[in-house]
C-alpha positions in Angstrom: 89.9 73.5 100.9 87.0 75.7 101.9 88.2 75.7 105.5 91.7 76.5 104.5 90.5 79.4 102.3 88.3 80.7 105.2 91.2 80.5 107.6 93.6 82.2 105.2 91.1 84.9 104.4 90.6 85.5 108.1 94.3 85.7 108.5 94.7 88.2 105.8 91.8 90.4 106.8 93.4 90.9 110.2 97.1 90.9 109.3 99.5 93.1 107.5 103.2 93.4 108.0 105.0 96.7 107.8 108.2 95.3 109.2 106.7 94.8 112.5 105.9 97.9 114.3 107.3 100.5 111.9 108.0 103.1 114.5 109.7 100.6 116.9 111.8 99.2 114.0 112.5 102.5 112.4 116.1 103.2 111.2 117.6 105.5 113.8 120.9 107.4 113.3 123.4 106.3 115.9 125.0 109.7 115.9 121.8 111.9 115.9 121.7 114.6 118.5 118.6 115.2 120.7 116.4 118.0 119.2 115.0 121.0 121.1 111.5 120.3 122.2 108.6 122.6 123.1 108.2 123.3 126.9 106.4 120.9 129.2 103.8 123.6 129.7 102.5 122.7 126.2 102.2 118.9 126.4 100.4 118.6 123.0 103.1 120.5 121.1 105.8 118.6 123.0 104.2 115.2 122.3 103.8 116.0 118.6 107.4 117.2 118.4 108.6 113.9 119.9 106.5 112.0 117.4 107.8 114.1 114.5 111.4 113.5 115.6 110.8 109.8 115.7 109.2 110.0 112.2 112.1 112.0 110.8 114.5 109.3 111.9 112.3 106.7 110.2 113.6 107.5 106.8 116.3 106.5 104.4 116.4 102.7 104.6 114.9 102.3 101.2 114.1 98.6 101.2 114.6 95.7 103.6 114.3 92.0 104.1 114.1 89.9 107.3 113.1 86.5 108.7 110.9 86.2 111.8 109.9 83.5 114.2 106.7 84.0 116.1 106.3 82.1 119.4 102.8 82.0 120.9 102.4 81.0 124.6 99.0 80.4 126.1 98.0 80.9 129.8 99.0 77.3 130.5 102.5 77.7 129.1 101.9 75.7 125.9 103.7 77.1 122.9 103.4 77.0 119.1 105.4 78.7 116.4 105.0 80.5 113.0 107.8 81.1 110.5 107.6 84.0 108.0 109.7 85.9 105.5 109.3 89.6 104.8 110.2 92.2 102.2 109.4 95.9 102.6 109.7 99.0 100.4 109.9 102.5 101.9 107.3 104.9 100.5 108.8 108.2 99.6 105.4 109.9 100.3 105.5 110.7 104.0 101.7 111.1 104.1 101.2 107.5 103.1 102.4 104.0 104.3 105.0 101.6 103.1 104.6 98.5 101.0 105.3 94.9 102.2 105.2 91.3 101.1 105.0 88.5 103.6 105.2 84.8 103.0 104.4 82.0 105.5 106.8 79.0 105.6 105.3 77.3 108.7 103.0 75.7 109.8 102.1 73.5 106.9 98.4 74.5 106.7 99.4 78.1 105.7 102.7 77.3 104.0 103.1 79.3 100.8 100.4 81.8 101.6 101.6 85.3 100.6 100.1 88.6 101.5 100.8 91.9 99.7 100.0 95.1 101.6 99.9 98.8 100.7 99.6 100.5 104.0 97.7 103.8 104.3 97.2 106.4 107.1 93.5 107.1 107.6 91.9 104.7 105.2 91.9 100.9 105.0 95.1 99.2 103.8 95.0 97.5 100.4 95.7 93.8 100.6 96.0 90.9 98.2 96.2 87.3 99.3 97.8 84.4 97.3 96.4 80.9 98.2 98.7 78.2 96.8 96.0 75.5 97.2 93.7 77.2 94.7 96.4 79.1 92.9 94.6 82.4 92.9 95.1 86.0 94.1 92.2 87.5 95.9 91.8 91.1 97.0 91.1 91.4 100.8 89.2 94.1 102.7 91.2 95.2 105.8 88.8 97.2 107.9 89.0 95.0 111.0 92.2 96.5 112.5 91.6 95.2 116.0 91.5 91.5 115.1 94.3 89.1 116.1 97.3 88.4 113.8 97.6 84.7 113.1 96.1 83.8 116.5 98.8 86.0 118.2 98.5 88.8 120.8 99.4 91.3 118.1 96.5 93.0 116.3 96.4 94.1 112.7 97.0 97.7 113.6 100.0 96.8 115.7 101.7 96.0 112.4 100.6 99.0 110.5 102.8 102.0 109.8 103.0 104.7 112.4 102.7 107.9 110.5 102.4 111.0 112.7 99.0 111.9 111.2 97.5 108.7 112.5 97.5 109.9 116.1 96.9 112.9 118.4 99.7 113.4 121.0 100.2 114.5 124.6 103.5 114.5 126.4 103.0 113.1 130.0 106.4 113.1 131.6 110.0 112.1 131.3 111.2 109.1 133.4 113.8 106.3 133.5 113.0 103.2 131.5 115.5 100.5 132.6 118.9 102.0 132.3 117.7 104.6 129.7 115.7 107.8 130.0 112.4 108.0 128.1 109.8 110.5 127.0 106.4 109.2 128.0 103.7 110.2 125.4 100.0 109.4 125.1 98.8 109.0 121.6 95.2 108.6 120.5 94.4 106.9 117.2 92.7 109.2 114.7 91.8 106.5 112.2 88.6 104.5 112.0 88.2 101.0 113.4 91.0 101.2 115.9 90.7 98.7 118.8 92.4 101.1 121.2 91.2 104.3 122.9 94.8 105.3 123.5 98.4 104.1 123.8 101.1 105.1 126.3 104.5 105.1 124.6 108.0 105.1 126.1 110.4 106.7 123.6 114.1 106.8 124.3 115.1 110.4 124.7 118.5 109.9 123.1 117.9 107.7 120.0 114.1 108.1 119.8 113.4 104.3 119.6 110.3 102.8 121.1 111.0 100.9 124.3 107.6 100.1 125.5 103.9 100.6 124.6 100.8 100.1 126.8 97.6 99.6 124.8 94.2 100.5 126.3 91.1 98.9 124.8 87.7 100.5 123.9 86.7 100.4 127.6 89.9 102.3 128.4 91.3 99.4 130.3 94.9 98.3 130.0 94.8 95.4 127.5 98.4 94.7 126.4 102.0 95.8 126.8 104.7 95.6 124.2 108.4 95.6 125.1 111.2 96.1 122.6 114.5 94.3 123.5 118.0 93.5 122.4 118.7 96.3 119.9 121.3 95.8 117.3 123.0 98.2 115.0 123.1 97.4 111.2 125.2 99.2 108.6 126.4 101.6 111.3 123.0 103.4 110.9 120.0 101.2 111.5 118.9 100.1 114.9 116.6 97.0 115.2 115.2 95.2 118.2 115.9 91.5 117.9 112.9 90.7 120.1 109.4 92.1 120.6 107.3 90.8 123.5 103.6 91.3 123.7 101.7 90.4 126.9 97.9 90.3 127.0 96.9 91.3 130.5 93.3 89.9 130.1 94.1 86.5 128.8 97.6 85.8 130.2 98.8 84.9 126.7 102.1 86.2 125.3 103.6 86.4 121.8 107.3 86.7 121.2 108.7 87.9 117.8 112.3 87.0 117.2 114.0 88.7 114.2 117.1 87.7 112.2 118.7 88.1 108.8 118.1 91.8 108.4 119.4 93.3 105.2 118.9 96.8 103.7 119.2 98.4 100.3 118.8 95.1 98.6 117.6 96.5 95.3 113.9 95.9 95.7 111.6 98.0 93.6 107.9 98.5 93.1 107.9 95.6 90.6 108.6 93.3 93.5 105.4 94.4 95.2 102.7 93.6 92.7 99.9 91.0 92.6 102.1 89.0 90.2 104.9 88.9 92.7 102.6 87.1 95.2 102.9 83.9 93.2 106.6 84.2 92.9 107.0 84.3 96.6 105.2 81.0 97.3 
């Protein structure tokens, strides 16, 4: 039981779900027009404006549910899987983060473990972990943002909300990204304990969805690349990638997230995101 508790505690101290990669999964209006942007001669203002436009379109979904399969592949090609369920509540305060509740269904050694997260911008997220083995809820400190999420190539901060105030921005260029056209923006984390010196983000210049992110480690070396694939439109308003692929260039490991069963405006409220709700989700 002690080993299980230690593993679950480690899992929670490194992991939070904000509906995986809030900016990448943000609801985007299918009919929105491209905004006017500051000139290329002012890359900081242009980069910030692009981030603000992405943030503006990340509003209005209210609450959401989804299922996820996580497929981990090591450098030898061996795979393992995790199965999770998620609920999320949009925070009406744009200066703060959203709320989420995640529940592990598989594998057996973490089945029933539930994690409640109140995400914040420049301070540590608040987290509470329910351990079904000991039937207790424990508050967890989440200051290690750079640690791995359930042994995957995603880090804690990759799953955190992407409020504009979390980063400083610099527009680099516009260029093709596959069959799309993208703004390429460098963003630098402004919060403590980030594992990254900077991120290079490809943002679709039409719908302002994230298509790719390069992550640079504390030595400013390219560490990982995230690619967002197979977008699907829900309720004629909300775009979601059905697949997120993270490649670790140092280890050769990859993590694939496959999403299904999205539903929005399901009637969730703050009462569904309390420490008491952790036990109900087991």
